[in-house]
C-alpha positions in Angstrom: -2.2 -17.3 -25.5 -1.3 -18.6 -22.4 1.8 -19.9 -23.4 3.2 -16.7 -24.7 2.1 -14.9 -21.9 4.6 -17.4 -19.9 7.4 -16.4 -22.3 6.9 -12.6 -21.5 9.7 -11.2 -19.0 7.8 -10.1 -15.7 7.7 -6.6 -16.2 6.1 -7.0 -19.2 3.7 -9.5 -17.6 3.3 -7.4 -14.9 2.0 -4.2 -16.6 -0.4 -6.6 -18.8 -2.1 -7.9 -15.9 -2.3 -4.1 -14.4 -4.1 -2.8 -17.6 -6.4 -5.8 -18.3 -7.2 -7.7 -14.8 -8.6 -6.3 -11.6 -6.2 -5.1 -9.1 -7.5 -4.8 -5.4 -5.1 -2.0 -4.7 -2.1 0.0 -5.9 0.6 1.5 -3.7 1.5 4.7 -5.2 5.2 4.8 -4.4 6.8 7.4 -6.8 3.9 9.8 -8.0 6.3 12.8 -8.5 7.4 10.1 -11.6 4.2 8.3 -12.4 1.4 11.3 -12.1 0.1 11.0 -15.5 0.2 7.3 -16.4 -1.3 7.0 -13.2 -3.8 9.0 -13.8 -4.2 7.3 -17.2 -4.5 4.0 -15.6 -7.2 5.1 -13.2 -9.4 6.5 -15.6 -10.1 2.9 -16.6 -9.6 1.4 -12.7 -12.0 2.9 -10.8 -12.7 0.4 -8.0 -9.1 -0.3 -7.2 -8.3 1.0 -3.5 -5.2 3.9 -3.7 -2.7 3.2 -1.1 -0.8 6.4 -0.3 3.0 5.4 0.7 5.0 7.5 3.5 8.3 6.2 4.8 9.9 7.3 7.5 11.3 10.0 5.9 9.3 13.3 5.5 7.5 13.4 2.0 7.8 16.2 -0.4 5.8 19.0 -0.7 4.9 18.3 -4.3 4.7 14.6 -2.9 2.0 15.9 -0.7 0.5 18.2 -3.7 -0.3 15.4 -5.9 -1.4 12.9 -3.4 -4.0 15.5 -2.7 -4.9 16.3 -6.8 -5.2 12.8 -7.2 -7.6 11.9 -4.4 -9.6 15.2 -5.6 -9.9 13.8 -8.9 -10.6 10.2 -8.2 -13.2 9.4 -5.8 -11.1 5.7 -5.1 -11.2 4.4 -1.6 -7.6 5.5 0.1 -5.7 3.7 2.9 -2.1 4.2 4.2 0.7 2.3 3.0 3.8 2.6 4.9 7.5 1.2 4.9 8.0 0.8 8.1 11.6 -0.3 8.9 13.4 0.9 5.9 13.4 4.1 3.4 11.1 3.2 0.2 13.7 1.4 -2.3 16.1 -0.7 0.1 15.2 -4.0 0.9 13.3 -5.4 3.6 15.1 -5.2 6.9 13.8 -6.8 10.2 10.9 -4.5 11.5 12.0 -2.1 14.7 10.0 -2.2 18.2 6.6 -1.5 18.8 7.1 2.1 19.7 9.3 2.6 16.7 6.3 1.6 14.4 4.3 3.3 16.0 5.9 6.8 14.9 6.1 5.8 11.8 2.7 4.4 11.1 0.8 7.6 13.3 3.1 10.3 11.0 1.7 8.6 8.0 -1.5 8.5 9.3 -1.5 12.0 10.3 0.3 13.2 6.3 -2.9 11.4 5.3 -5.2 13.3 8.0 -3.6 17.0 6.6 -4.9 15.6 3.1 -8.6 15.4 3.9 -8.7 11.5 4.2 -9.8 9.5 7.3 -9.3 5.7 6.9 -9.4 2.2 8.8 -6.9 0.3 5.5 -3.3 0.0 6.1 -0.7 -2.0 4.1 2.4 -2.9 5.2 5.6 -2.0 3.2 7.4 -5.3 2.0 4.3 -7.2 3.5 6.4 -6.9 6.5 4.2 -7.7 9.6 4.6 -8.6 13.1 2.6 -8.9 16.4 3.7 -5.1 17.3 2.2 -4.3 14.0 -1.3 -5.2 14.7 -1.5 -3.7 18.2 0.3 -0.6 16.8 -2.5 -0.4 13.9 -5.3 -1.4 16.3 -4.5 1.8 18.8 -4.1 3.6 15.2 -7.7 2.9 14.6 -6.4 1.4 11.6 -8.3 -2.3 11.6 -8.5 -3.1 7.9 -4.7 -4.7 7.6 -4.7 -5.6 3.5 -2.1 -8.6 3.1 -1.4 -10.3 0.5 -3.3 -14.0 -0.3 -0.2 -16.1 -0.2 0.9 -14.3 3.2 -1.7 -15.1 5.5 -1.7 -18.7 6.2 2.4 -17.7 7.4 0.9 -14.6 9.2 -1.7 -16.5 11.2 0.2 -18.9 12.0 2.5 -16.9 13.7 -0.1 -14.2 15.2 -3.0 -15.5 14.7 -6.3 -13.2 14.2 -5.5 -10.7 16.2 -8.6 -9.2 18.2 -10.1 -6.0 16.8 -7.8 -6.4 13.2 -9.8 -7.8 9.8 -7.0 -9.0 7.8 -7.9 -7.9 4.3 -6.9 -10.7 1.2 -4.8 -8.8 -1.1 -4.7 -11.1 -4.5 -3.9 -8.7 -6.8 -2.0 -5.5 -6.2 0.3 -3.1 -8.5 2.8 -0.2 -7.5 2.4 2.8 -9.8 6.1 2.6 -10.9 5.0 -0.9 -12.9 2.5 1.4 -15.1 
């Protein structure tokens, strides 16, 4: 069975992983396109953390309404997922200054608060972190910083484990557009 699984294209394997394996968190980036599939998936995965995504661009009213509806229906834990340096779908760029990161992360946090969500959990888009990211997270009360397991050694070697920050290892994550 494993040999057959390995022969499948990656986009098919990611869908199978999402349906049959435990997922730590789901990064919701295209809710306007994926809402019905997301609702269907969440009915069977109520333990998965919802990471609501914001980018430097202002979210549409429709996106905010769908986020609000989603979190009112599903009692899953909610965290903040922000693409700090770019739009959602562009390749990762170098991270900006701490001041710019502060503005972008704070903006995403404010949108969450308008939705009635208080969180201490944060995931950076493209798993991009630097020392300024940790300082900003701590300043904003985002003390649970989610990092993909395979990136933790590299991050801790560069920056150590920042005081006041808990690194949360993410083994499996999905994007809503993979459902």
